[in-house]
C-alpha positions in Angstrom: -51.6 21.4 113.5 -51.6 21.4 118.0 -54.6 21.4 119.7 -55.8 24.9 121.5 -58.1 24.3 124.1 -61.3 26.9 124.1 -64.3 26.8 126.2 -66.4 25.9 123.1 -64.2 22.6 122.7 -64.0 22.0 126.6 -68.2 22.5 126.4 -68.3 20.4 123.2 -67.0 17.5 124.5 -67.6 17.8 128.4 -71.5 18.6 128.1 -72.8 15.3 126.1 -70.3 13.6 128.6 -72.0 15.0 131.0 -75.3 13.9 129.9 -74.3 10.4 129.4 -72.6 10.1 132.3 -75.7 11.0 134.4 -77.1 8.3 132.8 -75.9 5.4 135.0 -76.4 6.6 137.8 -80.3 8.1 136.9 -80.5 3.6 136.5 -80.0 3.1 139.8 -81.9 6.5 141.2 -84.9 5.4 139.3 -85.1 1.7 140.7 -84.6 3.6 143.9 -87.2 6.0 143.5 -89.8 3.6 142.1 -88.9 0.5 144.6 -89.3 2.7 147.4 -92.8 3.9 146.8 -94.2 0.3 146.3 -96.6 -0.5 148.6 -95.4 -3.6 150.3 -92.3 -3.5 152.7 -91.1 -0.2 150.5 -88.0 0.3 153.4 -86.8 -3.3 153.3 -87.0 -3.2 148.8 -85.3 0.3 149.3 -82.3 -1.1 151.1 -82.2 -4.4 149.0 -82.2 -2.4 146.0 -79.0 -0.3 147.7 -77.4 -3.2 148.7 -77.5 -6.1 145.9 -76.9 -3.0 143.7 -73.8 -1.7 146.0 -72.1 -4.8 144.6 -73.3 -5.3 141.0 -71.8 -1.3 140.9 -68.7 -2.6 142.5 -68.5 -5.5 140.4 -69.1 -2.4 136.9 -66.5 -0.1 138.2 -63.9 -3.0 138.6 -64.1 -4.3 135.5 -65.1 -1.2 133.9 -61.9 0.5 133.4 -61.5 -0.9 129.8 -63.5 2.3 128.9 -60.0 4.3 131.1 -57.3 2.6 129.4 -59.0 2.1 125.9 -59.3 6.3 126.0 -56.2 7.0 127.5 -54.8 4.9 124.5 -57.1 6.2 122.0 -56.9 9.3 122.4 -52.7 9.6 123.1 -52.3 8.0 118.9 -54.7 10.2 117.9 -52.6 13.0 119.8 -49.5 11.8 118.1 -51.4 10.8 114.7 -51.4 7.3 114.6 -54.8 6.3 114.7 -54.0 3.1 112.6 -51.2 2.1 114.7 -53.9 0.8 117.6 -56.9 -0.1 115.2 -57.1 -3.9 116.5 -56.8 -3.2 120.2 -60.2 -2.5 121.0 -61.3 -5.4 120.3 -58.2 -7.6 121.3 -59.4 -5.4 125.2 -63.0 -6.2 125.0 -62.9 -10.0 124.3 -61.0 -10.3 127.5 -63.0 -8.5 129.7 -66.4 -10.0 128.0 -64.7 -13.4 129.2 -64.0 -12.2 132.6 -67.6 -11.0 133.2 -68.8 -14.6 132.0 -66.2 -15.9 135.0 -67.5 -13.6 137.1 -71.1 -14.5 136.7 -70.4 -18.2 137.1 -68.9 -17.4 140.5 -71.3 -14.9 141.8 -74.5 -16.4 140.8 -74.4 -19.3 143.1 -72.6 -17.4 145.9 -75.5 -14.6 146.1 -76.8 -14.9 149.5 -73.5 -15.6 150.8 -72.7 -12.1 149.5 -75.6 -10.1 150.1 -75.2 -11.4 154.3 -71.5 -10.3 153.8 -73.2 -6.8 153.8 -75.2 -7.4 156.5 -78.4 -8.1 154.7 -80.8 -10.4 156.3 -84.9 -11.3 156.9 -87.0 -9.5 154.3 -84.0 -7.7 153.1 -81.7 -10.5 152.4 -84.9 -11.9 150.6 -85.0 -8.9 148.4 -81.9 -8.3 147.8 -81.3 -11.6 146.5 -84.2 -11.8 143.9 -82.5 -8.8 142.7 -79.5 -9.7 142.2 -80.3 -13.0 140.7 -81.4 -10.9 137.7 -78.9 -7.5 137.4 -76.0 -9.6 137.4 -76.4 -10.4 133.8 -77.0 -7.3 133.0 -73.2 -6.8 133.5 -71.5 -8.4 130.2 -73.4 -5.7 128.3 -72.8 -3.2 130.8 -68.7 -3.9 130.1 -69.3 -3.8 126.5 -71.0 -0.8 126.4 -68.2 1.0 128.8 -66.0 -0.4 126.5 -67.2 1.5 123.1 -67.9 4.3 124.8 -64.0 4.7 125.7 -63.6 4.4 122.2 -65.4 7.3 121.1 -64.0 9.2 123.9 -60.8 8.6 122.4 -61.8 10.0 119.5 -63.0 12.8 121.3 -66.8 11.5 120.0 -68.8 12.0 123.5 -72.6 13.0 121.7 -72.5 9.3 120.1 -72.5 7.7 124.3 -74.9 10.5 124.7 -77.8 9.5 122.1 -77.2 5.5 123.2 -77.2 6.8 126.8 -80.6 8.9 127.0 -82.6 5.9 124.9 -80.9 3.4 127.3 -82.4 5.7 130.2 -86.1 6.2 129.0 -86.1 3.1 128.1 -84.9 1.9 131.5 -87.3 4.4 133.2 -90.7 3.2 131.3 -89.7 -0.3 132.2 -89.3 0.3 135.9 -92.3 1.7 136.0 -94.4 -1.6 133.8 -92.5 -3.9 135.4 -92.5 -2.9 139.2 -96.0 -1.6 140.0 -97.6 -3.3 136.9 -99.7 -2.2 133.8 -103.5 -4.1 134.6 -104.4 -7.1 133.0 -100.8 -7.1 130.5 -97.8 -6.6 132.6 -98.4 -8.1 136.6 -96.8 -5.8 139.0 -93.1 -7.6 139.5 -92.0 -5.5 142.7 -88.1 -5.6 143.1 -87.4 -8.1 140.4 -89.6 -5.6 137.7 -87.2 -3.0 138.3 -84.1 -5.6 138.0 -85.5 -6.9 134.5 -86.2 -3.4 133.6 -82.3 -2.2 133.7 -81.0 -5.6 132.5 -83.5 -5.2 129.7 -82.2 -1.5 129.3 -78.3 -2.7 129.0 -79.3 -5.0 126.9 -80.2 -2.2 123.8 -77.8 0.1 124.9 -75.0 -2.7 124.4 -76.8 -4.1 120.7 -76.8 -0.4 120.0 -73.0 0.5 120.9 -72.0 -2.3 118.3 -74.5 -1.1 116.0 -72.9 2.7 116.1 -69.0 1.7 116.6 -69.0 -0.1 113.8 -71.2 2.6 110.9 -69.4 5.4 112.2 -66.2 4.8 113.0 -62.9 2.7 111.3 -62.5 0.7 114.1 -63.4 -3.4 114.2 -64.5 -5.5 116.8 -63.3 -8.7 114.9 -60.2 -9.8 116.9 -56.6 -9.8 114.6 -53.6 -11.9 115.8 -51.1 -11.1 116.9 -52.0 -9.3 120.0 -50.9 -5.5 119.9 -48.3 -4.6 121.2 -50.1 -1.8 123.3 -51.9 -4.8 125.0 -49.5 -5.2 128.3 -49.5 -1.6 128.5 -53.2 -1.7 129.1 -53.2 -5.0 131.0 -51.0 -2.7 133.6 -53.6 0.6 133.0 -56.5 -1.7 134.0 -55.0 -4.0 136.6 -54.0 -0.3 138.4 -57.3 0.7 137.7 -58.8 -2.4 139.1 -56.5 -2.1 142.3 -57.8 1.4 142.7 -61.4 0.3 142.8 -60.7 -2.7 144.8 -60.3 0.4 147.1 -62.9 2.9 146.1 -65.3 -0.2 146.5 -64.0 -0.8 150.1 -64.7 2.7 151.2 -68.3 1.9 149.7 -68.7 -1.6 151.0 -67.8 -0.3 154.3 -70.4 2.8 154.1 -73.3 0.2 152.7 -72.3 -2.1 155.5 -71.9 0.3 158.6 -75.6 1.7 157.5 -77.3 -1.7 157.2 -76.3 -2.3 160.6 -77.8 1.1 162.0 -81.1 -0.7 160.8 -83.3 -0.7 158.2 -84.2 3.1 158.2 -81.0 3.6 158.4 -80.2 1.1 155.3 -82.9 2.8 153.4 -81.6 6.9 154.0 -78.4 5.7 153.1 -79.2 4.4 149.4 -81.1 7.6 148.8 -78.3 9.6 149.9 -75.6 7.3 148.0 -77.7 7.2 144.7 -77.7 11.4 145.1 -74.0 11.5 145.9 -73.3 9.4 142.9 -75.6 11.4 140.6 -73.5 14.4 141.4 -70.3 12.5 140.2 -71.6 11.6 137.1 -72.4 15.4 136.7 -69.0 16.7 137.3 -68.1 13.7 134.8 -68.7 15.5 132.1 -66.1 17.7 132.5 -63.4 14.9 134.3 -64.4 12.6 131.2 -63.5 16.1 129.2 -60.2 16.5 130.6 -59.9 12.5 130.0 -60.3 12.9 126.0 -58.5 16.1 126.3 -55.8 15.2 128.3 -55.0 11.8 126.5 -54.5 14.4 123.5 -52.2 17.2 124.5 -49.8 14.8 126.1 -49.7 12.3 122.5 -48.9 16.4 121.4 -46.1 17.0 124.3 -48.6 20.4 124.2 -47.6 21.0 127.7 -49.0 25.0 127.8 -52.3 24.3 126.8 -52.5 20.8 129.2 -51.9 23.7 132.6 -54.6 25.6 130.7 -57.3 22.6 130.8 -55.9 21.8 134.3 -57.1 25.6 135.4 -59.9 25.5 133.6 -61.2 22.2 134.6 -61.3 23.3 138.4 -63.1 26.7 137.9 -65.8 24.3 136.0 -65.9 21.5 139.2 -66.0 24.7 141.9 -69.0 25.9 139.8 -70.5 23.1 139.1 -70.0 21.9 142.4 -72.0 25.3 144.5 -74.5 24.9 141.9 -75.5 21.1 143.2 -75.0 22.7 146.5 -77.4 25.4 146.7 -80.3 23.4 143.9 -80.2 20.7 146.9 -80.4 23.6 149.4 -83.6 24.4 148.2 -85.0 21.7 147.0 -84.1 20.0 150.2 -87.4 18.3 151.6 -88.9 17.3 147.7 -85.9 15.7 147.2 -86.5 12.9 149.7 -89.9 12.9 149.6 -89.7 11.9 145.4 -87.7 8.8 147.1 -89.9 7.4 150.2 -92.8 8.5 152.1 -91.1 6.8 154.9 -91.3 9.3 157.9 -88.7 7.5 159.6 -86.4 7.1 157.0 -87.2 10.3 156.0 -86.1 11.7 159.0 -82.7 9.9 159.2 -81.9 11.2 155.0 -82.8 14.8 156.2 -80.6 14.8 159.3 -77.2 14.1 156.5 -78.6 15.3 153.4 -76.7 18.5 153.8 -73.2 17.2 154.9 -73.9 15.1 151.1 -74.6 18.9 150.0 -71.5 20.7 151.2 -69.0 18.4 149.9 -70.2 19.1 146.2 -67.4 21.1 145.5 -64.7 18.6 147.1 -65.7 15.9 144.9 -65.6 18.0 141.6 -62.3 18.9 141.6 -61.3 15.3 142.5 -63.3 13.6 139.9 -61.6 16.2 137.3 -58.3 15.6 138.5 -59.4 11.3 138.7 -59.8 12.1 134.7 -57.1 13.9 133.9 -55.1 11.5 135.2 -56.7 8.8 133.5 -56.0 10.2 130.2 -52.1 10.6 131.1 -51.9 7.0 131.5 -51.2 7.9 135.4 -53.4 4.9 136.7 -50.5 3.3 138.9 -50.7 7.3 140.9 -54.3 6.8 140.7 -53.3 4.1 142.3 -51.3 4.8 145.5 -53.7 8.1 146.0 -56.9 5.9 146.3 -55.3 3.3 148.8 -54.1 6.3 150.9 -57.8 7.5 151.2 -59.3 4.9 151.2 -56.8 2.6 153.9 -55.4 5.7 156.0 -58.3 7.8 156.1 -61.5 6.7 155.0 -61.5 3.1 157.2 -60.2 4.3 160.5 -62.4 7.8 160.3 -65.4 5.2 159.8 -64.3 3.1 162.7 -63.6 5.4 165.6 -66.5 8.0 164.3 -69.0 4.2 164.8 -67.4 4.0 168.2 -69.4 7.3 169.1 -72.5 5.9 167.8 -73.5 8.5 166.1 -74.5 5.9 162.6 -75.0 8.1 159.2 -72.9 11.1 160.3 -70.1 8.6 160.9 -70.6 7.6 157.5 -70.7 11.0 155.2 -68.2 12.0 157.4 -65.7 9.8 156.5 -66.7 10.0 153.1 -66.0 13.9 153.0 -62.4 13.5 154.0 -61.8 10.6 151.7 -63.1 12.9 148.7 -60.5 15.6 150.1 -57.6 12.9 150.6 -58.2 12.1 147.1 -58.6 15.2 145.2 -55.9 17.4 146.5 -53.2 14.9 146.1 -53.4 14.6 142.8 -53.9 18.8 142.1 -50.7 18.9 143.7 -48.7 16.0 141.9 -50.4 17.7 138.4 -49.1 20.8 139.0 -46.0 19.7 140.2 -44.7 17.8 137.0 -46.8 19.5 134.4 -46.4 23.7 135.4 -42.0 23.6 134.7 -42.7 21.9 131.6 -45.5 24.7 130.8 -43.0 27.0 131.6 -40.1 26.1 129.4 -42.0 25.6 126.7 -43.4 29.4 127.3 -39.8 30.5 127.0 
């Protein structure tokens, strides 16, 4: 029986995915808000968490692409009614990505100071960044394991279980942040930046253990590794490689943003850290509907159900615009209180408020780009996503930020570049999707 895309089906997948998706940036936002209000060197501590967090997020995004590849293949096999043929693939993929994560830790840990200097960290900020990084990096394997298992659940059209795991992990992280950063008198000493790092790692370990337990108890997907290697492993490796290249291009833009903001001074770097976390929060809010596009497009593609696929894209565009506009309006209403959640430093708030409106204005554009990222991932068209990101980063973002930096407009240079980058990411995907699938849908309607 072919899948019929309805509003209730989309929301059934999107809302739990939205909630679980928000958990990831909420972990960083919690670190940012708690650290930004410490009594000692708050500005430098806030900048440090942003710098080290940017590099660790880059690693997670680069190597966490297994989630999208697993989700795409599982959903396509589910749509073709051949789920038994894909069961042994996830365990093999997880084993490979965990091995890679251990290699990354072994390479990056000894060179942490040099890596952070590459982001223009220095002085007190460098010291705090170094302390934070050397703890947080050990959460990488647990995060990648959780991401991969989330990909299995998404491929099985189940976003509820990842939501539960994400909520519990986020609540744990928030509680530990306050306890470890500020301390509990006569119980836990205040650990400042290091406390935020410990809180995140413990939450990541908890989420990984819970993910494994629920995968084994709620699905027929084993985590035991069977040989020979699955026939789809080369295809998955190709998807992951294209997504890694894409993510490196993505993180090139994030690196330039972080490095330029740090170059302008601690107040600019701290303001940029807050702005980036809010922007990422918005990205992961819309990720719920992006995930629905990922999940359903893969299944519909497996069914060769092009009519419903085009209708799905149109429905998701409407949702994307509505959500983007709502986030923009809410941000406008709460414009000044939002800044004060993260810091009380007047210099940081001045820089934050000067540019925050631009971050809000770009939300509808971002929403459309993220929706079609999800759709193309579900289709397995990772090479196309790679090419669009390479174009938007190296021919749009980098030249723009270099040019505007020359005019010395500081954070405006960074966020104008990000805005044009999102336009260049989103609209080519809309065009390419409609060019391919609208004619196929019209042919099926004849």
